[in-house]
Each structure stands twice: as C-alpha cells, then as structure tokens.
C-alpha positions as CSV (number, residue, x, y, z in Angstrom):
1,X,-34.4,22.8,35.6
2,X,-32.6,26.1,35.0
3,X,-30.4,26.7,32.0
4,X,-27.3,26.9,34.3
5,X,-28.2,23.5,35.9
6,X,-28.8,22.0,32.4
7,X,-25.4,23.1,31.2
8,X,-23.8,21.8,34.4
9,X,-25.4,18.4,33.9
10,X,-24.3,18.2,30.3
11,X,-20.7,19.1,31.3
12,X,-20.7,16.5,34.0
13,X,-21.9,13.8,31.6
14,X,-19.3,14.9,29.1
15,X,-16.6,14.5,31.7
16,X,-17.7,10.9,32.5
17,X,-15.3,9.5,30.0
18,X,-12.3,11.6,30.9
19,X,-11.8,10.4,34.5
20,X,-11.1,7.1,36.2
21,X,-8.6,4.3,35.3
22,X,-8.5,1.5,32.8
23,X,-10.4,-1.4,34.2
24,X,-9.6,-5.1,34.1
25,X,-12.1,-5.7,31.4
26,X,-10.2,-3.4,29.0
27,X,-6.8,-4.9,30.0
28,X,-8.3,-8.3,29.3
29,X,-9.5,-7.2,25.8
30,X,-6.0,-5.8,25.1
31,X,-4.4,-9.0,26.1
32,X,-6.8,-11.1,24.1
33,X,-6.3,-8.9,21.0
34,X,-2.5,-9.1,21.5
35,X,-2.7,-12.9,21.7
36,X,-4.9,-13.1,18.5
37,X,-2.4,-10.9,16.7
38,X,0.5,-13.1,17.7
39,X,-1.3,-16.3,16.6
40,X,-2.2,-14.7,13.3
41,X,1.3,-13.6,12.6
42,X,2.7,-17.1,13.5
43,X,0.1,-18.6,11.2
44,X,1.2,-16.2,8.5
45,X,4.8,-17.4,8.8
46,X,3.7,-21.0,8.7
47,X,1.3,-20.9,5.7
48,X,1.9,-20.2,2.0
49,X,2.7,-22.1,-1.1
50,X,5.1,-24.1,1.1
51,X,3.8,-24.8,4.6
52,X,6.0,-25.2,7.6
53,X,5.4,-26.6,11.1
54,X,5.8,-24.4,14.2
55,X,9.1,-26.0,15.1
56,X,10.5,-25.2,11.6
57,X,9.4,-21.6,11.9
58,X,11.1,-21.3,15.3
59,X,14.3,-22.7,13.9
60,X,14.1,-20.3,10.9
61,X,13.7,-17.4,13.2
62,X,16.6,-18.6,15.2
63,X,18.8,-18.5,12.1
64,X,18.7,-22.2,11.3
65,X,16.5,-24.4,9.1
66,X,18.1,-24.2,5.6
67,X,15.6,-23.3,2.8
68,X,12.8,-22.6,5.4
69,X,14.9,-19.8,6.9
70,X,15.1,-18.0,3.5
71,X,11.3,-18.2,3.0
72,X,10.3,-17.4,6.6
73,X,12.8,-14.7,7.5
74,X,13.5,-13.1,4.1
75,X,10.0,-13.2,2.6
76,X,7.2,-13.9,5.0
77,X,8.4,-12.1,8.2
78,X,8.9,-8.6,6.6
79,X,5.5,-9.0,4.8
80,X,3.7,-10.1,8.0
81,X,5.1,-7.3,10.1
82,X,4.4,-4.8,7.4
83,X,0.8,-6.1,7.2
84,X,0.4,-5.8,11.0
85,X,1.8,-2.3,11.0
86,X,-0.3,-1.1,8.1
87,X,-3.5,-2.5,9.5
88,X,-2.8,-0.9,12.9
89,X,-2.1,2.4,11.2
90,X,-5.3,2.3,9.2
91,X,-7.5,1.3,12.2
92,X,-5.9,4.0,14.4
93,X,-6.3,6.6,11.7
94,X,-9.9,5.6,11.2
95,X,-10.7,5.9,14.9
96,X,-9.0,9.4,15.0
97,X,-10.9,10.6,11.9
98,X,-14.2,9.4,13.4
99,X,-13.5,11.6,16.5
100,X,-12.4,14.5,14.3
101,X,-15.5,14.5,12.2
102,X,-17.8,13.0,14.9
103,X,-19.0,10.5,12.3
104,X,-18.8,6.7,12.9
105,X,-18.8,6.2,9.1
106,X,-15.6,8.2,8.6
107,X,-12.5,6.3,7.4
108,X,-8.8,7.2,7.0
109,X,-9.4,8.2,3.3
110,X,-12.4,10.5,3.9
111,X,-10.4,13.7,3.5
112,X,-8.7,12.7,0.2
113,X,-5.3,11.4,1.4
114,X,-5.6,8.2,-0.5
115,X,-6.4,10.1,-3.7
116,X,-3.3,12.2,-3.4
117,X,-1.2,9.2,-2.7
118,X,-2.7,7.2,-5.6
119,X,-2.2,10.1,-8.0
120,X,1.5,10.4,-7.0
121,X,2.1,6.7,-7.2
122,X,0.4,6.1,-10.5
123,X,2.1,9.1,-12.0
124,X,5.5,7.7,-11.0
125,X,4.5,4.3,-12.5
126,X,3.6,5.9,-15.8
127,X,7.0,7.5,-15.9
128,X,8.6,4.1,-15.3
129,X,10.7,4.8,-12.1
130,X,11.6,2.1,-9.6
131,X,9.6,1.0,-6.6
132,X,11.4,3.3,-4.2
133,X,10.5,6.3,-6.2
134,X,6.9,5.1,-6.5
135,X,6.7,4.9,-2.7
136,X,8.2,8.4,-2.4
137,X,5.7,9.8,-4.9
138,X,2.8,8.2,-3.0
139,X,4.0,9.7,0.2
140,X,4.5,13.1,-1.5
141,X,1.0,12.9,-2.9
142,X,-0.5,12.1,0.5
143,X,1.4,15.0,2.1
144,X,0.2,17.3,-0.7
145,X,-3.4,16.3,-0.1
146,X,-2.9,16.8,3.7
147,X,-1.5,20.2,3.1
148,X,-4.3,21.2,0.8
149,X,-6.9,20.2,3.4
150,X,-4.9,22.0,6.1
151,X,-4.7,25.2,4.1
152,X,-8.3,25.2,2.8
153,X,-9.7,24.4,6.3
154,X,-7.3,26.7,8.2
155,X,-10.2,28.5,9.9
156,X,-11.4,25.2,11.2
157,X,-8.0,24.3,12.6
158,X,-7.0,27.7,14.0
159,X,-9.9,30.0,14.5
160,X,-13.2,28.2,15.0
161,X,-12.5,27.6,18.7
162,X,-12.7,31.3,19.2
163,X,-16.3,31.4,17.9
164,X,-18.7,29.6,20.2
165,X,-21.4,27.5,18.6
166,X,-19.7,26.8,15.3
167,X,-19.0,23.3,14.2
168,X,-15.9,22.5,12.1
169,X,-16.8,18.9,11.2
170,X,-19.2,19.5,8.3
171,X,-16.8,22.0,6.7
172,X,-13.9,19.5,6.9
173,X,-16.0,16.7,5.5
174,X,-17.2,18.8,2.6
175,X,-13.6,19.9,1.8
176,X,-12.5,16.3,1.9
177,X,-15.3,15.1,-0.4
178,X,-14.6,17.8,-3.0
179,X,-10.8,17.1,-3.0
180,X,-11.4,13.4,-3.2
181,X,-13.5,13.9,-6.3
182,X,-10.8,16.0,-7.8
183,X,-8.1,13.4,-7.1
184,X,-10.4,10.7,-8.5
185,X,-10.7,12.6,-11.8
186,X,-6.9,12.9,-12.0
187,X,-6.5,9.2,-11.2
188,X,-8.9,8.3,-14.0
189,X,-7.0,10.5,-16.4
190,X,-3.7,8.8,-15.5
191,X,-5.2,5.3,-16.0
192,X,-6.7,6.2,-19.3
193,X,-3.3,7.5,-20.6
194,X,-1.2,4.6,-19.1
195,X,0.2,1.9,-21.3
196,X,-1.7,-1.4,-21.2
197,X,1.4,-3.2,-19.8
198,X,1.4,-1.1,-16.7
199,X,-2.4,-1.2,-15.9
200,X,-2.3,-4.5,-14.0
201,X,0.3,-3.1,-11.5
202,X,-1.6,0.1,-11.2
203,X,-4.9,-1.7,-10.4
204,X,-3.2,-3.9,-7.8
205,X,-1.8,-0.8,-6.2
206,X,-5.1,1.0,-6.2
207,X,-6.9,-1.9,-4.4
208,X,-4.0,-2.5,-2.0
209,X,-1.3,-5.2,-2.3
210,X,1.5,-6.3,0.0
211,X,3.2,-8.6,-2.5
212,X,6.9,-7.7,-2.7
213,X,6.8,-5.5,0.5
214,X,10.2,-6.0,2.2
215,X,10.4,-3.0,4.5
216,X,8.5,-2.9,7.8
217,X,10.6,-0.7,10.0
218,X,9.0,2.7,9.1
219,X,5.3,1.6,9.5
220,X,6.1,-0.2,12.8
221,X,7.9,2.8,14.2
222,X,5.2,5.1,12.9
223,X,2.5,3.0,14.6
224,X,4.2,3.1,17.9
225,X,5.1,6.8,17.7
226,X,1.6,7.9,16.7
227,X,0.0,5.9,19.4
228,X,2.4,7.4,22.0
229,X,1.6,10.9,20.6
230,X,-2.2,10.7,20.8
231,X,-2.8,8.5,23.8
232,X,-2.0,11.2,26.4
233,X,-4.8,13.2,24.7
234,X,-7.3,10.4,24.9
235,X,-9.3,12.1,27.6
236,X,-9.5,15.3,25.5
237,X,-10.7,13.2,22.5
238,X,-13.5,11.8,24.7
239,X,-14.8,15.3,25.2
240,X,-14.2,16.3,21.6
241,X,-16.6,13.6,20.6
242,X,-19.3,15.6,22.5
243,X,-18.8,18.7,20.4
244,X,-16.5,21.7,20.2
245,X,-18.5,23.9,22.5
246,X,-18.7,21.3,25.2
247,X,-15.0,20.6,24.9
248,X,-14.1,24.2,25.1
249,X,-16.3,24.7,28.1
250,X,-14.4,21.8,29.8
251,X,-11.1,23.5,29.2
252,X,-9.9,21.5,26.1
253,X,-7.8,23.4,23.6
254,X,-10.1,22.5,20.7
255,X,-7.9,23.9,17.9
256,X,-4.7,22.3,19.1
257,X,-6.4,19.0,19.7
258,X,-8.0,19.1,16.3
259,X,-4.7,19.8,14.6
260,X,-3.0,16.9,16.5
261,X,-5.8,14.5,15.5
262,X,-5.6,15.5,11.9
263,X,-1.8,15.4,11.6
264,X,-1.5,12.1,13.3
265,X,-4.3,10.5,11.3
266,X,-2.9,11.9,8.1
267,X,0.6,10.7,8.8
268,X,-0.7,7.2,9.7
269,X,-2.7,7.1,6.5
270,X,0.1,8.3,4.3
271,X,2.6,5.8,5.6
272,X,0.0,3.0,5.3
273,X,-0.9,3.9,1.8
274,X,2.8,4.2,0.9
275,X,3.5,0.8,2.3
276,X,0.6,-1.2,0.8
277,X,-1.6,1.0,-1.4
278,X,-5.2,1.9,-0.8
279,X,-6.5,-0.9,1.4
280,X,-10.2,-0.4,2.3
281,X,-12.5,-1.2,5.2
282,X,-9.8,-1.7,7.9
283,X,-10.1,1.9,9.1
284,X,-13.9,1.8,8.9
285,X,-14.9,-1.6,10.3
286,X,-12.3,-2.1,13.1
287,X,-13.0,1.1,15.1
288,X,-16.8,0.7,14.6
289,X,-16.8,-2.9,15.8
290,X,-14.6,-2.2,18.8
291,X,-16.7,0.8,19.8
292,X,-19.8,-1.3,19.9
293,X,-18.1,-3.8,22.2
294,X,-15.9,-1.5,24.4
295,X,-17.7,1.8,24.3
296,X,-16.3,5.2,23.1
297,X,-13.6,5.7,25.6
298,X,-10.6,6.5,23.5
299,X,-8.1,5.4,26.2
300,X,-9.4,1.8,25.7
301,X,-10.2,2.2,22.0
302,X,-7.0,3.5,20.4
303,X,-4.6,0.6,21.5
304,X,-7.3,-1.9,20.8
305,X,-7.7,-0.5,17.2
306,X,-3.9,-0.8,16.7
307,X,-3.9,-4.5,17.7
308,X,-7.2,-5.5,16.0
309,X,-6.4,-3.6,12.8
310,X,-3.0,-5.2,12.6
311,X,-4.3,-8.7,13.2
312,X,-7.1,-8.3,10.7
313,X,-4.8,-7.2,7.9
314,X,-2.2,-9.9,8.6
315,X,-5.0,-12.4,8.5
316,X,-6.4,-11.0,5.2
317,X,-2.9,-11.0,3.7
318,X,-2.3,-14.7,4.8
319,X,-5.6,-15.6,3.0
320,X,-4.6,-13.6,-0.1
321,X,-1.4,-15.7,-0.3
322,X,-2.9,-19.1,0.4
323,X,-6.5,-19.3,-1.0
324,X,-5.3,-19.5,-4.6
325,X,-1.7,-20.5,-4.0
326,X,0.7,-20.2,-5.8
327,X,-1.3,-17.3,-7.3
328,X,-1.9,-14.3,-5.0
329,X,-4.8,-12.0,-4.7
330,X,-4.5,-8.3,-3.8
331,X,-5.1,-8.0,-0.1
332,X,-7.5,-5.2,-0.7
333,X,-9.9,-7.6,-2.3
334,X,-9.9,-9.8,0.8
335,X,-10.4,-6.8,3.2
336,X,-13.4,-5.8,1.1
337,X,-14.9,-9.3,1.1
338,X,-14.4,-9.5,4.9
339,X,-15.4,-5.9,5.5
340,X,-18.6,-5.6,3.6
341,X,-20.6,-8.4,5.3
342,X,-19.0,-7.6,8.7
343,X,-20.0,-4.0,8.5
344,X,-23.5,-4.8,7.4
345,X,-23.9,-7.3,10.4
346,X,-22.6,-4.6,12.8
347,X,-25.2,-2.1,11.4
348,X,-28.0,-4.6,11.7
349,X,-27.1,-5.7,15.2
350,X,-26.8,-2.1,16.3
351,X,-30.3,-1.3,15.0
352,X,-31.7,-4.4,16.8
353,X,-30.1,-3.2,20.1
354,X,-31.7,0.2,19.7
C-alpha cells in the first residue's frame, strides 16, 4: 500500500465517528439514564432523617403538606438539584478533558483547577468571611488557575496547529501537574496556619460536601449551557481524539476546538467546585464507564455523561445523608468509596476483553 493510500485509509477511519445519526440504541440509553436520574432524585426527596411517602413528596412539591413541605421544598429539593447539576458538570468536564488530553485517566482536576479553587476558598475561610464570599473566592481561584494554564500553554492553544506533527497534550498535562503541585503546597500552608476551630469545615470542603447548599440555579444553567455549547462540535471532538495532525487534515480547526474544550471544561469544573467543593471520581469514572458501554462517539457520550454524573452524585449525596442519619458524611467520601472499586472493576473487565 502506498503512503498516499495509507493516509487516505487513516482519514477514512478517523471520519467514521463524525457522520451518521444517533441510533435507537443511544436514544434508549439516554432515556434509561434520564429515568434513573429521575428515580434517584425522587428517592433523595423521600429519604433522610425523616422519611416521606411518594404521595407526601408530591403534595409538598405542590405547595401543600405542612412540615413535609418545609423539609422537601426548602431543604432537600435545592440540595438534590445542586447535586445533580454538580455531578453532571463534573462528568461532562471529565469527558472533555479526556478528549483534550487524549488520556482516559484524565479528570476535571488534572490541570490544577481544583487546587486554585481550594486555595481561594480556604484562604477566605481563614479570614472568616461568609459563605457567599467563600464561594466567590473559590470561583476566583479556579479562574486564576485556568488563566495560568491558558497563559503558560498559549502556544498549545494558539500556535501548535500551524506546526504539523506536534502534539499539545503532553505539554498541557505537564503544566497541569506542576501547577497542581504548587497549589497543593499552598493549600498545605493554609491548613497548617489555620485555627483548629476552622479545620473541620476546611477538610469537609476539600473532600466535597453538599450540606447547606441552597442554590442550584447557577450549576443547572451552566450544565445546560455548556452542553449546548460543546454538542455541535461533537463530530470535531471525535476526530480530535485521533490526534491533532489527523484532525487538521480532516479540516478541523484544532486550535479553536482545543480552546473551546478547555474553556468549557474549566468553567464546568469551576462552577462544580464552587458549589460543592472538590468531589472526586465522578469526572473520572462516569465517562470511562460510559465509553466502555457506548463507544467513543462524543455525540452519544456527552449527554449520557451529564445524566449519569448527575444521577451518581445525587445517589451518593442521598447515602451521605441517610447512612448515619442524623449525622451526615461528606459526599466526597461516598464518591470515593463508590468510585475506587468501580474503577478497578472497569479496568479489570477492560483487560479481560482485550
């Protein structure tokens, strides 16, 4: 086979995932995940230190039901919707980061965003400001971390597409690892200087906690907006997974697509961390598991990640509220307990298939 025929074959195979329509199997998976997410959220409204029957929950949502209405509508509903939105954002960001870095082990925090958010939030906690300012400091820290990666890797975001044969993913990954180490050192310094009375709250924030979350509008809107922004580029993402050179040869604007992926994944991560702290494993396990079941077509994968990630975090938060009720665990502990064995099983099953 000649070199020209070899290149043509490679491009044809790379284009396999960028044509066609969504099949009934994918639509069925989306419907199933949506139903699971709905059932999990209904269960989250029913369960807690006080359990309510489905009829009581419906009455409460309709504005009736006395004390049940206060618990369901004022406390559990905002927390459940925030958990769903946060989980969806993390899973969506994880899927995008895995495309950007072409690494199935990448997660939303791999480029240091959680470190910047944590440094900002913990610094605000040491100062002693209110929860609103802590959230603002976390978002500001995440935006600072995002800007630092963007500036340090500007060649990868703007110029590498002009130089055939160069791969931006290793450079981005190295920059993220180094910045994450720097943020980790700063976080350790803040914790070592913090008063003992504030350490418990800081640790809960670091591992991820939805206790006291009463705002869900911003993460829900962000989840919908980011999904709408990246979905039209799903075909380009399929080709990006094959490498920058192949993508450029197929007519994809590599630099613009790379910037879109990074900005959307960073915003999703920043809003998720601002809402609930640094919750691990959602952005790693969910895209990896769905990819094994559905393939690597981003048109099918991205909406599925949003639904499955939201359902998983809502389930973990329900367990965190009920396992030791009336005491509550940080939800990040539950996601780790669920995520570690799940990911190991996925890896072992994947090796057996190969």
